[in-house]
Backbone as numpy.savetxt, mean C-alpha at the origin, in Angstrom:
# Nx Ny Nz CAx CAy CAz Cx Cy Cz
-6.88 20.94 5.31 -6.26 19.52 4.47 -6.36 19.84 3.23
-5.20 19.28 2.69 -4.75 19.47 1.25 -3.61 19.46 0.90
-3.35 19.72 -0.05 -1.95 19.76 -0.73 -1.42 21.29 -0.14
0.40 20.97 -0.34 0.68 22.34 0.71 0.72 23.42 -0.40
0.76 24.59 0.36 0.64 25.98 -0.20 1.59 25.94 -1.22
1.15 26.88 -2.70 2.02 26.48 -3.61 2.99 25.28 -4.35
2.12 24.35 -4.00 2.57 23.26 -4.45 1.80 22.93 -5.68
2.56 22.06 -6.85 1.62 21.81 -7.68 0.42 20.52 -7.37
-0.82 20.94 -7.91 -1.92 20.15 -7.63 -1.65 18.56 -8.39
-0.64 18.44 -9.39 -0.96 17.15 -9.79 0.52 16.46 -9.61
0.42 15.01 -9.49 1.55 14.31 -8.87 1.30 13.02 -9.70
2.96 12.59 -9.92 2.77 11.14 -10.54 3.07 10.38 -9.91
2.02 9.19 -9.49 2.14 8.11 -8.68 1.64 6.80 -9.62
2.23 5.60 -8.64 2.46 4.38 -9.75 2.16 3.63 -8.86
2.66 1.94 -9.33 2.94 0.85 -8.73 3.95 0.14 -9.24
4.47 -0.79 -8.56 5.62 -2.04 -8.98 4.94 -3.03 -9.10
4.11 -4.12 -10.00 3.39 -5.50 -9.48 5.01 -6.16 -10.37
4.97 -7.47 -9.37 5.64 -8.18 -9.61 5.92 -9.49 -8.61
6.45 -10.62 -9.04 6.25 -11.99 -8.52 7.69 -12.15 -7.01
7.72 -12.22 -6.19 9.04 -11.77 -5.12 9.08 -13.36 -4.83
10.33 -13.83 -4.83 10.85 -15.51 -4.42 10.68 -15.71 -3.24
10.13 -16.37 -2.75 9.82 -16.76 -1.18 11.06 -17.08 -0.28
11.76 -16.25 0.43 12.85 -16.14 1.35 13.91 -15.82 0.99
13.83 -15.06 -0.56 14.95 -14.95 -1.15 15.15 -13.25 -0.90
15.43 -12.93 -0.09 15.17 -11.26 0.04 16.15 -10.55 -0.40
17.53 -10.66 -0.35 18.32 -10.17 -1.48 17.88 -10.05 -2.70
17.76 -11.17 -3.39 16.95 -11.15 -4.92 15.92 -10.04 -4.51
15.33 -10.22 -3.87 13.80 -9.60 -4.05 14.12 -7.96 -4.40
15.14 -7.71 -3.25 15.28 -6.26 -3.20 16.29 -5.71 -4.96
17.05 -6.95 -5.35 17.79 -6.32 -6.31 16.61 -6.42 -7.46
15.31 -7.16 -7.39 14.65 -6.69 -8.66 13.97 -5.85 -8.36
13.69 -5.09 -7.46 13.10 -3.76 -7.31 14.38 -3.11 -7.72
15.17 -2.87 -7.20 16.15 -2.01 -7.30 16.42 -1.52 -9.27
16.67 -3.09 -9.67 16.69 -2.84 -11.13 14.95 -2.42 -11.72
13.92 -2.46 -11.37 12.89 -2.51 -11.74 12.27 -0.73 -11.75
13.21 -0.25 -10.85 12.96 1.49 -10.60 14.02 2.20 -10.99
15.04 1.67 -12.15 15.98 2.29 -12.60 16.13 3.27 -13.14
14.30 3.10 -14.31 14.36 4.67 -14.91 13.10 5.29 -14.56
12.39 4.96 -13.55 11.45 5.55 -12.72 11.46 7.02 -12.27
10.68 7.69 -12.59 10.53 8.99 -11.69 9.06 9.46 -11.19
8.71 9.93 -10.12 7.25 9.38 -9.54 7.42 10.18 -7.90
6.08 10.35 -7.70 6.38 11.39 -6.83 6.10 10.40 -5.51
5.22 9.32 -5.70 4.88 7.99 -5.06 5.04 6.84 -5.78
5.73 5.90 -5.26 5.27 4.68 -5.89 5.02 3.58 -5.09
3.88 2.52 -5.32 3.65 1.76 -4.14 4.29 0.03 -4.43
4.54 -0.28 -3.61 5.10 -1.96 -3.85 4.44 -2.75 -3.04
4.36 -3.93 -3.61 3.58 -5.34 -2.92 3.65 -5.67 -1.43
2.81 -6.30 -0.80 2.91 -6.55 0.48 3.66 -7.67 0.45
4.68 -7.58 1.47 5.78 -8.58 1.83 6.55 -8.90 0.76
7.34 -7.78 -0.08 7.81 -7.36 -1.48 9.07 -8.41 -1.20
9.47 -8.01 0.16 11.14 -8.79 0.33 10.98 -9.97 0.43
9.99 -10.79 1.06 10.12 -11.80 1.42 9.31 -13.62 0.99
8.41 -12.71 0.00 6.84 -13.47 -0.47 6.26 -14.03 0.87
4.95 -14.64 0.51 4.14 -14.46 1.27 3.85 -15.68 1.94
3.88 -16.85 1.44 3.90 -18.16 2.09 4.73 -18.88 3.18
4.77 -18.12 4.18 5.89 -18.31 5.39 5.42 -19.48 6.04
5.98 -20.76 6.27 5.50 -21.64 6.81 5.17 -21.71 8.19
5.68 -20.73 8.89 5.55 -20.67 10.45 6.17 -19.56 10.86
6.15 -18.98 12.03 7.10 -17.83 12.77 8.22 -17.82 12.81
8.94 -19.19 12.87 10.55 -18.95 12.29 10.70 -18.93 11.22
10.09 -19.06 10.27 10.84 -18.98 8.90 10.49 -17.38 8.61
9.28 -17.01 9.22 9.24 -15.28 9.20 10.13 -14.31 9.64
10.82 -14.97 11.07 11.91 -14.45 11.57 13.20 -14.22 11.19
13.12 -15.31 10.49 14.60 -15.26 9.52 14.78 -14.61 8.09
13.64 -13.72 7.92 13.45 -12.53 6.63 12.77 -11.60 7.00
12.77 -11.42 8.33 12.26 -10.04 8.63 13.48 -9.09 9.11
12.91 -8.07 9.40 14.40 -7.31 9.68 13.42 -5.82 10.45
14.72 -5.08 11.37 13.92 -3.72 11.67 13.50 -2.50 10.84
12.68 -1.70 11.30 12.63 -0.55 10.17 13.09 0.30 11.27
13.95 1.51 11.17 14.79 1.27 9.75 15.67 -0.15 9.82
16.21 -0.24 8.49 16.83 -1.41 7.85 17.14 -1.85 6.78
17.87 -2.81 6.44 18.71 -2.64 5.09 18.00 -2.67 3.89
16.23 -2.89 4.01 15.33 -2.78 3.03 15.08 -1.11 3.06
15.15 -0.67 4.13 14.23 0.92 3.75 15.37 1.61 3.60
16.95 1.16 3.86 18.10 1.66 3.47 17.72 1.88 2.18
17.77 0.75 1.32 17.58 0.67 -0.12 16.51 1.53 -0.39
15.40 1.56 -0.09 14.05 2.49 -0.33 15.02 3.85 -0.11
15.40 4.02 0.77 15.64 5.95 0.62 16.76 5.89 -0.23
17.35 5.06 -0.63 18.44 5.45 -1.95 17.60 5.33 -3.08
16.65 4.63 -3.54 15.81 4.84 -4.57 14.59 5.65 -4.47
14.21 6.44 -3.53 13.72 7.53 -2.95 14.20 8.79 -3.53
15.44 8.74 -3.61 16.05 9.69 -4.01 16.47 9.83 -5.61
16.69 8.53 -5.93 16.47 8.44 -7.80 15.23 8.85 -8.27
14.18 8.25 -7.81 12.96 8.67 -8.37 11.89 10.00 -7.97
12.84 10.86 -7.21 12.17 12.15 -6.75 10.99 12.10 -5.92
10.83 11.14 -5.14 9.58 10.83 -4.26 9.73 10.30 -3.27
8.12 9.17 -3.08 8.59 8.64 -1.91 7.77 7.01 -2.08
8.43 5.95 -1.59 7.94 4.66 -1.48 7.37 3.98 -0.54
6.35 3.41 -0.97 5.79 2.61 -0.04 6.25 1.42 -0.08
6.37 0.48 0.91 6.89 -1.30 0.55 6.51 -1.80 1.47
6.28 -3.12 1.75 6.03 -3.96 2.35 6.82 -5.27 2.55
7.04 -5.08 4.17 8.18 -6.62 4.33 7.50 -6.84 5.76
8.26 -8.03 6.13 8.23 -8.67 7.45 8.99 -7.89 8.81
8.66 -7.12 9.30 9.62 -6.60 10.28 9.39 -6.49 11.55
10.74 -7.09 12.18 11.09 -7.77 13.85 10.83 -6.43 14.84
10.68 -6.82 15.90 10.53 -5.47 16.88 10.77 -6.04 17.76
11.93 -6.76 18.59 11.95 -7.65 19.93 11.19 -9.03 19.46
10.37 -9.59 20.08 10.19 -10.95 19.99 8.81 -10.79 18.96
8.23 -9.65 18.65 7.23 -9.65 17.44 7.72 -9.49 16.22
6.61 -10.13 15.39 7.00 -10.03 13.85 5.44 -9.51 13.28
5.51 -8.72 12.80 4.85 -7.70 11.62 4.72 -8.15 10.36
3.44 -7.86 9.75 3.30 -7.50 8.51 3.25 -6.20 8.09
3.96 -5.74 7.67 4.71 -4.11 8.02 4.56 -3.21 6.51
4.16 -1.94 6.31 4.74 -1.36 5.25 5.36 -0.25 5.80
6.56 0.25 5.26 7.27 1.32 5.45 7.26 2.39 4.03
6.92 3.73 5.06 6.98 4.84 4.10 8.36 5.71 3.84
9.03 5.69 2.96 10.26 6.20 2.99 10.39 7.35 1.82
11.07 8.04 2.08 11.27 9.12 1.35 13.20 9.49 1.39
13.32 10.59 0.70 15.22 10.57 0.01 15.74 10.95 2.07
14.89 11.47 2.68 15.62 11.36 4.04 15.50 10.28 5.05
14.66 9.11 4.51 14.55 8.13 5.31 13.22 7.59 5.80
12.73 6.75 6.78 11.54 6.35 7.01 10.43 7.54 7.35
9.78 7.83 7.15 8.63 8.58 7.42 7.52 8.11 8.40
7.32 6.87 8.32 6.57 6.05 9.35 6.69 4.86 8.70
5.53 4.15 9.56 5.37 2.54 9.60 3.67 2.19 9.96
3.57 1.69 9.18 2.43 0.78 9.19 2.18 -0.76 9.42
1.57 -1.10 10.67 1.71 -2.67 11.00 -0.09 -3.42 10.48
0.12 -4.14 9.90 -1.45 -4.70 9.22 -2.47 -5.01 10.51
-3.20 -4.27 10.16 -4.49 -4.37 11.63 -5.07 -5.72 11.38
-5.81 -6.23 10.13 -6.50 -7.14 9.88 -5.78 -8.42 8.96
-5.33 -9.73 9.91 -4.97 -10.54 9.32 -5.55 -11.58 8.64
-4.74 -12.03 7.77 -5.93 -13.05 6.74 -5.22 -14.55 6.96
-6.22 -15.28 7.09 -6.03 -16.78 7.33 -4.57 -16.84 7.92
-3.85 -17.76 7.39 -2.78 -18.39 8.37 -1.65 -17.07 8.56
-2.09 -15.75 8.20 -1.17 -14.76 9.03 -0.97 -15.30 10.15
-2.28 -15.22 10.84 -2.61 -15.03 12.33 -1.75 -16.21 13.04
-1.27 -17.09 12.62 -0.28 -18.00 13.36 1.19 -17.76 12.99
1.55 -16.61 12.10 2.76 -15.87 12.08 2.92 -14.64 12.22
2.08 -13.92 12.40 2.63 -12.53 13.03 1.68 -11.67 14.12
2.09 -11.22 14.33 1.64 -10.13 15.60 0.34 -9.17 14.93
-0.84 -9.24 15.61 -1.85 -8.17 14.66 -1.03 -6.57 15.11
-1.46 -6.20 14.01 -0.75 -4.49 14.14 -1.34 -4.05 15.25
-0.53 -2.84 15.56 -0.52 -2.03 16.83 -0.34 -0.76 16.46
-0.45 -0.20 15.23 -0.25 1.24 14.72 -1.32 1.84 15.12
-2.36 1.25 14.47 -3.37 2.27 13.82 -3.39 2.61 12.54
-4.34 3.22 11.95 -4.23 4.02 10.45 -3.82 5.40 10.81
-2.37 5.96 10.54 -2.28 7.15 10.52 -2.00 7.74 9.13
-1.71 8.84 9.30 -1.31 9.85 7.73 -0.45 10.75 7.82
0.33 10.20 6.92 1.93 11.12 6.51 1.74 12.40 5.71
2.39 13.35 6.08 2.61 14.34 5.23 3.85 14.09 4.73
3.63 14.09 3.29 4.90 13.55 2.52 5.34 14.61 1.32
5.32 15.76 2.12 5.48 17.09 0.85 4.46 17.49 0.15
3.84 16.62 -0.90 3.06 17.14 -1.66 1.58 16.48 -1.50
1.23 15.91 -0.84 0.01 15.33 -0.30 0.07 14.39 1.13
-1.18 14.30 1.65 -1.07 13.19 2.62 -1.56 12.03 2.04
-0.84 11.35 2.70 -0.77 9.40 2.36 -1.08 8.75 3.65
-2.08 7.66 3.60 -2.38 6.71 4.45 -1.98 5.48 3.43
-1.66 4.37 4.14 -1.54 3.31 3.85 -2.50 2.19 4.77
-2.83 1.00 3.79 -3.37 -0.08 4.85 -3.23 -1.19 3.47
-2.98 -2.39 4.51 -2.43 -3.53 3.20 -3.26 -4.73 3.27
-3.24 -5.16 2.05 -4.11 -6.41 1.59 -5.55 -6.38 2.39
-5.94 -7.36 2.86 -7.06 -8.27 3.89 -7.55 -6.61 4.00
-7.34 -5.35 5.02 -7.73 -4.34 5.12 -8.73 -4.05 4.54
-8.94 -4.10 2.95 -10.02 -3.68 2.22 -11.11 -3.83 2.76
-11.16 -5.17 3.70 -12.39 -5.87 3.38 -13.29 -5.28 4.66
-12.83 -4.12 5.67 -13.01 -3.37 6.19 -13.11 -1.84 5.96
-14.39 -1.36 5.84 -14.41 -0.12 5.49 -14.22 0.93 6.22
-13.87 0.97 7.35 -13.43 1.79 8.59 -12.23 1.92 8.26
-11.39 0.94 7.68 -9.88 1.02 7.54 -9.46 2.51 6.42
-9.85 2.05 5.18 -10.20 3.22 4.28 -10.89 4.70 5.20
-11.86 4.56 5.82 -12.66 5.51 5.94 -12.06 6.53 7.09
-11.07 5.55 7.83 -10.36 6.37 9.07 -9.28 7.01 8.37
-8.57 6.64 7.57 -7.57 7.28 6.76 -7.97 8.46 6.40
-9.04 8.57 5.31 -9.70 9.68 4.95 -10.28 10.56 5.78
-10.87 10.59 6.48 -11.20 11.18 7.48 -9.89 11.96 8.39
-9.26 11.28 8.19 -7.94 11.86 8.89 -6.88 12.79 8.06
-7.39 12.74 6.55 -6.80 13.86 5.52 -6.09 13.01 4.31
-6.42 11.47 4.77 -5.35 10.97 3.59 -5.94 11.30 2.27
-5.15 11.74 0.82 -5.77 12.04 -0.17 -5.42 10.65 -0.95
-4.24 10.29 -0.65 -4.00 8.75 -1.61 -3.85 7.95 -0.35
-4.86 6.85 -0.91 -4.40 5.43 0.17 -3.42 4.23 -0.82
-2.12 4.39 -0.03 -1.08 2.99 -0.25 -1.94 1.76 0.02
-2.03 0.78 -0.78 -2.23 -0.37 -0.50 -1.86 -1.54 -1.09
-0.66 -2.14 -0.27 0.62 -3.11 -0.74 -0.81 -4.35 -0.60
-0.45 -5.15 -1.39 -0.95 -6.32 -1.24 -0.79 -7.97 -2.10
-1.42 -8.65 -1.52 -0.97 -10.35 -2.38 -2.29 -10.68 -1.71
-3.11 -10.30 -3.00 -4.43 -10.53 -3.17 -4.87 -11.95 -4.02
-5.26 -12.89 -3.17 -5.75 -14.10 -3.87 -6.92 -14.22 -4.16
-7.76 -13.42 -3.65 -9.39 -13.35 -4.07 -9.51 -12.27 -4.74
-10.70 -12.43 -5.62 -11.25 -11.21 -6.56 -11.49 -10.25 -5.72
-12.19 -10.15 -4.48 -13.10 -9.32 -4.20 -12.37 -7.91 -3.37
-10.84 -8.09 -3.41 -10.39 -6.65 -2.71 -10.09 -6.12 -4.38
-9.93 -6.53 -5.16 -9.75 -5.76 -6.18 -11.28 -5.04 -6.71
-12.35 -5.79 -6.54 -13.54 -4.97 -6.71 -14.36 -4.42 -5.89
-13.25 -4.50 -4.73 -13.65 -3.18 -3.49 -12.93 -2.10 -3.78
-11.99 -1.80 -4.15 -11.00 -0.97 -4.27 -11.80 0.49 -4.94
-12.28 0.12 -6.10 -13.06 1.50 -6.48 -14.20 2.19 -5.90
-14.78 1.27 -5.08 -15.69 1.85 -4.25 -15.27 2.18 -3.01
-13.80 1.81 -2.18 -13.42 2.47 -1.20 -13.02 3.90 -1.67
-12.49 3.69 -3.13 -12.07 5.47 -3.37 -13.38 6.38 -3.54
-14.33 5.56 -4.26 -15.84 6.46 -4.10 -16.21 6.79 -2.94
-16.38 6.18 -2.15 -16.84 6.45 -0.73 -16.10 7.68 0.08
-14.69 7.23 -0.41 -14.24 8.56 0.58 -13.66 9.35 -0.09
-13.84 9.43 -1.56 -13.06 10.59 -2.60 -11.99 10.64 -2.43
-11.23 9.64 -2.57 -9.69 9.53 -2.61 -9.15 8.60 -3.73
-7.88 9.23 -3.83 -7.26 8.09 -4.84 -6.66 6.90 -3.89
-6.82 5.58 -4.51 -6.47 4.48 -4.08 -5.04 4.01 -5.00
-4.09 3.28 -4.47 -3.17 2.67 -5.19 -3.36 1.15 -4.69
-3.37 0.11 -5.53 -3.20 -1.31 -4.65 -1.97 -1.77 -5.70
-0.81 -2.41 -5.26 0.52 -2.94 -5.74 0.00 -4.35 -5.39
-0.26 -5.10 -6.17 -0.22 -6.81 -5.66 0.47 -7.24 -6.42
1.06 -8.31 -5.83 1.85 -9.73 -6.36 1.57 -10.09 -7.60
2.00 -11.16 -7.98 1.73 -11.99 -9.31 2.19 -13.27 -9.03
2.11 -14.39 -9.43 2.83 -15.85 -9.56 2.17 -16.47 -8.52
2.54 -17.63 -8.16 2.01 -18.74 -7.35 3.07 -19.28 -6.14
2.90 -19.52 -5.07 3.54 -20.18 -3.91 2.69 -21.40 -3.03
3.53 -22.68 -2.85 2.93 -23.36 -2.00 2.68 -23.07 -0.89
1.32 -23.26 0.01 1.33 -23.06 1.26 1.30 -24.48 1.77
0.91 -24.30 3.20 0.04 -25.56 4.17 -1.34 -25.68 3.59
-2.22 -24.83 3.06 -3.55 -24.84 2.95 -3.34 -25.03 1.25
-2.59 -25.47 0.72 -2.70 -25.45 -1.18 -1.87 -24.38 -1.89
-1.77 -24.41 -3.32 -1.03 -23.08 -3.70 -1.77 -22.24 -3.54
-1.34 -21.05 -3.70 -1.87 -19.88 -3.55 -1.41 -19.16 -5.06
-2.55 -18.50 -5.57 -2.53 -17.76 -6.67 -2.82 -16.33 -6.83
-1.87 -15.60 -6.70 -1.82 -14.25 -6.83 -2.05 -13.55 -7.91
-3.14 -12.60 -7.95 -4.31 -12.19 -8.86 -3.70 -10.90 -9.83
-2.09 -10.40 -9.41 -1.94 -9.25 -9.84 -2.78 -8.08 -10.36
-2.76 -7.82 -11.44 -4.34 -6.56 -11.73 -4.35 -5.42 -10.75
-2.46 -5.26 -10.58 -2.46 -3.88 -9.47 -3.48 -2.85 -10.26
-3.65 -1.86 -9.55 -4.73 -0.92 -9.99 -4.28 0.50 -9.25
-5.06 1.54 -9.78 -5.16 3.07 -9.44 -6.56 3.59 -9.73
-7.07 3.87 -8.62 -8.28 4.25 -8.51 -8.65 5.82 -8.31
-9.29 6.33 -8.66 -9.67 7.83 -8.67 -11.04 8.40 -7.78
-10.97 9.20 -6.69 -12.06 9.61 -5.81 -13.69 9.53 -6.48
-13.45 9.11 -8.07 -14.90 9.25 -8.47 -15.16 7.61 -8.49
-14.45 6.66 -8.43 -14.32 5.44 -8.51 -13.96 4.61 -9.69
-13.58 5.23 -10.40 -12.69 5.31 -11.94 -11.19 4.46 -11.87
-11.42 3.88 -12.72 -9.74 2.94 -12.74 -9.02 3.51 -13.80
-7.98 4.51 -13.01 -7.46 4.79 -14.01 -6.09 3.94 -14.54
-5.70 3.01 -13.68 -4.76 2.06 -14.47 -4.93 0.84 -13.95
-4.96 -0.42 -14.78 -4.93 -1.78 -14.23 -4.03 -2.43 -14.97
-3.36 -3.24 -13.99 -1.99 -4.19 -14.78 -2.95 -5.65 -14.97
-2.09 -6.23 -15.84 -2.75 -7.72 -16.51 -2.34 -8.85 -15.12
-2.78 -9.97 -15.02 -3.18 -10.80 -13.82 -1.56 -11.40 -13.98
-0.81 -11.44 -14.80 0.42 -12.50 -14.61 2.01 -11.56 -15.07
1.78 -10.21 -15.35 2.93 -10.12 -15.73 3.63 -8.80 -14.96
4.93 -8.72 -15.05 5.56 -7.40 -14.41 5.08 -6.38 -14.74
4.85 -5.05 -14.26 4.44 -4.07 -14.61 4.91 -2.95 -13.27
4.92 -1.50 -14.10 5.30 -0.26 -13.61 4.15 0.07 -14.14
3.75 0.91 -13.58 2.70 2.01 -14.25 2.37 3.05 -13.43
2.37 4.43 -14.19 2.15 5.52 -13.56 1.22 6.16 -14.16
0.73 7.45 -13.53 -0.34 7.62 -13.55 -0.44 9.39 -13.28
-0.77 10.58 -13.85 -0.91 11.73 -13.55 -2.33 12.25 -12.83
-1.91 12.24 -11.47 -3.15 12.43 -11.00 -3.63 14.22 -10.62
-4.69 14.60 -10.20 -4.94 16.12 -9.81 -5.49 15.67 -8.15
-4.51 15.83 -7.64 -5.00 16.25 -6.01 -6.35 16.77 -5.59
-6.75 17.85 -6.32 -7.83 18.84 -6.11 -9.01 17.65 -6.28
-9.25 16.83 -6.53 -10.45 15.78 -6.73 -10.18 15.24 -5.39
-9.64 14.73 -4.82 -9.48 14.22 -3.55 -9.80 14.90 -2.56
-9.92 16.52 -2.79 -10.09 17.65 -1.61 -11.68 17.95 -1.34
-12.45 17.14 -2.80 -13.62 17.61 -2.88 -14.51 16.41 -2.19
-15.12 16.97 -1.48 -16.08 15.53 -0.87 -17.49 15.52 -0.84
-17.48 16.43 -2.13 -19.39 16.70 -2.74 -19.56 15.32 -3.71
-20.43 14.68 -3.51 -21.01 13.58 -4.17 -21.58 14.28 -5.32
-22.68 15.35 -4.66 -23.64 16.41 -5.63 -23.75 17.52 -4.67
-24.17 18.80 -5.30 -23.75 20.05 -4.69 -24.40 20.32 -3.29
-25.19 19.41 -2.96 -26.06 19.34 -1.43 -25.62 18.15 -0.68
-24.57 17.25 -1.22 -23.91 16.15 -0.25 -22.55 16.21 -0.40
-22.46 16.57 0.56 -20.72 16.45 1.54 -20.59 15.04 1.97
-19.90 13.74 1.27 -20.15 12.63 2.46 -18.96 12.51 3.25
-18.61 13.77 4.08 -18.15 13.65 5.40 -19.05 14.73 6.24
-19.84 15.35 5.77 -20.19 16.37 6.24 -21.58 16.06 6.70
-21.98 14.97 5.74 -23.56 14.53 5.61 -23.40 13.26 6.56
-22.34 12.86 7.30 -22.19 11.39 7.95 -22.75 11.81 9.34
-23.42 10.75 9.50 -24.54 10.96 11.40 -24.02 9.66 12.30
-22.92 9.78 12.55 -22.21 8.64 13.11 -22.92 8.28 14.11
-23.89 8.98 15.10 -24.43 8.66 16.42 -25.55 7.49 16.05
-25.80 7.32 14.98 -26.48 6.14 14.04 -25.93 5.00 13.39
-24.67 4.80 14.01 -23.83 3.95 12.77 -23.61 3.24 14.09
-24.38 2.83 15.21 -24.00 2.11 16.28 -24.84 0.38 16.17
């Protein structure tokens, strides 16, 4: 587990925070393209459902804005990945046969590296999306090992823990958070797994059948020590980048005698 032989331990990572327009896929893609015009990064994380907006009223509305992976959005992300010099994680509604998933694609200059489908659906998502079937995977993206979880997955420590124990050094976390708890939890998820996490959360408001949704923004990058390295405002568009040292995610020791992975006693966790 670790960064590749001869590769720099320092990488540049960040997030794009903005307010996607509900149902306006082309406009959202163009906003992303314009926002990344001057960016250079090894990894950039975009929000959950960044192309479609969140408050889709029903399954048919989701079907109208969903697309396959690979597809038009990942084709654009491939172009942008070449431009920024790294990888992009983008949230979008994915269609696969009769199923519609709340998904995130990992895209590099050579195309789609992998797809994660949201495991833990939140609130009305259960009436719109098919529960994810990919499980929690880790991909080698040249300079580091990357895991992905989406929004409400934060509430289940097993999600981040599974990714970390599979070797993830960075966990990308595309989000549309409306509750404060997820933002409070992410430094803890970083600390308890000794990994970097990047939460890209959207801003703005949308009307839903349950009432108005107010998205919290405050996208953040957290370190393996639980420190918040960057945090956006609640309302503004933001693209923030941080230089991080991957060696911090390789060290799982909290004290000289306590390795958070080697000290686990799973036989008692039932």
